[in-house]
C-alpha positions as CSV (number, residue, x, y, z in Angstrom):
1,X,0.0,0.0,0.0
2,X,1.3,3.6,-0.9
3,X,0.1,7.1,-0.4
4,X,-1.8,6.9,-3.8
5,X,-3.9,4.1,-2.4
6,X,-5.0,5.7,0.8
7,X,-7.7,7.9,-0.6
8,X,-9.5,4.9,-2.1
9,X,-9.4,2.9,1.4
10,X,-10.4,5.8,3.3
11,X,-13.6,6.5,1.0
12,X,-14.4,2.7,0.8
13,X,-14.4,2.3,4.6
14,X,-15.7,5.5,5.5
15,X,-12.6,6.4,7.6
16,X,-12.5,10.0,9.0
17,X,-9.8,12.1,10.5
18,X,-7.2,11.5,8.0
19,X,-4.5,14.1,7.3
20,X,-2.2,12.8,4.5
21,X,1.1,14.7,4.0
22,X,-0.2,17.7,5.7
23,X,-2.6,18.8,2.9
24,X,-4.3,20.6,5.5
25,X,-3.4,22.2,8.8
26,X,-3.4,19.8,11.8
27,X,-7.0,19.5,13.2
28,X,-8.2,18.0,16.4
29,X,-8.4,14.2,16.6
30,X,-6.6,13.4,13.5
31,X,-4.2,10.7,12.3
32,X,-1.4,12.2,10.2
33,X,1.1,10.7,7.8
34,X,3.8,12.8,6.6
35,X,7.5,12.5,5.1
36,X,10.2,14.5,6.8
37,X,13.8,14.2,6.2
38,X,13.5,11.1,4.1
39,X,11.3,9.3,7.0
40,X,7.8,8.5,7.2
41,X,6.0,9.7,10.3
42,X,2.6,8.6,11.7
43,X,1.0,10.2,14.6
44,X,-2.2,11.4,16.3
45,X,-3.4,14.7,17.3
46,X,-5.5,15.4,20.4
47,X,-8.7,17.6,20.9
48,X,-6.6,20.7,20.6
49,X,-4.7,19.5,17.5
50,X,-1.4,19.0,19.2
51,X,0.5,16.0,18.8
52,X,-0.2,13.2,21.2
53,X,1.3,9.9,22.0
54,X,4.2,8.4,20.0
55,X,5.4,9.4,16.5
56,X,5.9,6.3,14.6
57,X,8.8,6.5,12.2
58,X,9.3,4.2,9.1
59,X,11.9,4.0,6.4
60,X,9.2,2.6,4.1
61,X,6.2,4.3,2.7
62,X,4.4,1.0,2.5
63,X,5.0,0.3,6.3
64,X,3.9,3.9,7.2
65,X,0.6,3.6,5.1
66,X,-0.2,0.2,6.9
67,X,0.2,1.8,10.2
68,X,-1.7,5.1,9.2
69,X,-4.8,2.9,8.0
70,X,-4.6,0.7,11.2
71,X,-4.8,3.8,13.3
72,X,-7.7,5.2,11.3
73,X,-9.5,2.0,11.7
74,X,-8.9,1.9,15.3
75,X,-10.1,5.4,15.6
76,X,-13.3,4.6,13.8
77,X,-13.9,1.6,16.0
78,X,-13.3,3.6,19.1
79,X,-15.8,6.2,17.9
80,X,-18.4,3.4,17.3
81,X,-17.7,2.0,20.7
82,X,-18.3,5.3,22.3
83,X,-21.6,5.8,20.6
84,X,-22.7,2.2,21.7
85,X,-21.8,3.3,25.3
86,X,-23.0,6.9,25.5
87,X,-25.4,7.1,22.8
88,X,-25.6,10.0,20.5
89,X,-24.5,12.3,23.1
90,X,-21.0,12.8,21.4
C-alpha cells in the first residue's frame, strides 16, 4: 500500500480524521502521515490539534501507510464503541 492508495481505502471504509502529507493544517483528533527528512512519520493529534502519543517512524512508505490505515480503523472503532456506550451524546 502506498500514499496513492490511501484515498480509495479511506473512502471505501468511510474513515474519518485522515491528514495525508499535511495537505491541511492539523485539526483535532486526526491521524497524520507525513514524510520528513527522508523518513515517514505517523502520529495522532488530540482535541486541541496537538501531537499526542508516540510518533511512529518508518523508512518505508508502505509500512507507514499500513500503520496509518490501522490507526484510522482503530479510531473509527473507538468512535463506534463510544456511541454504543454513550448513545448520540458525543
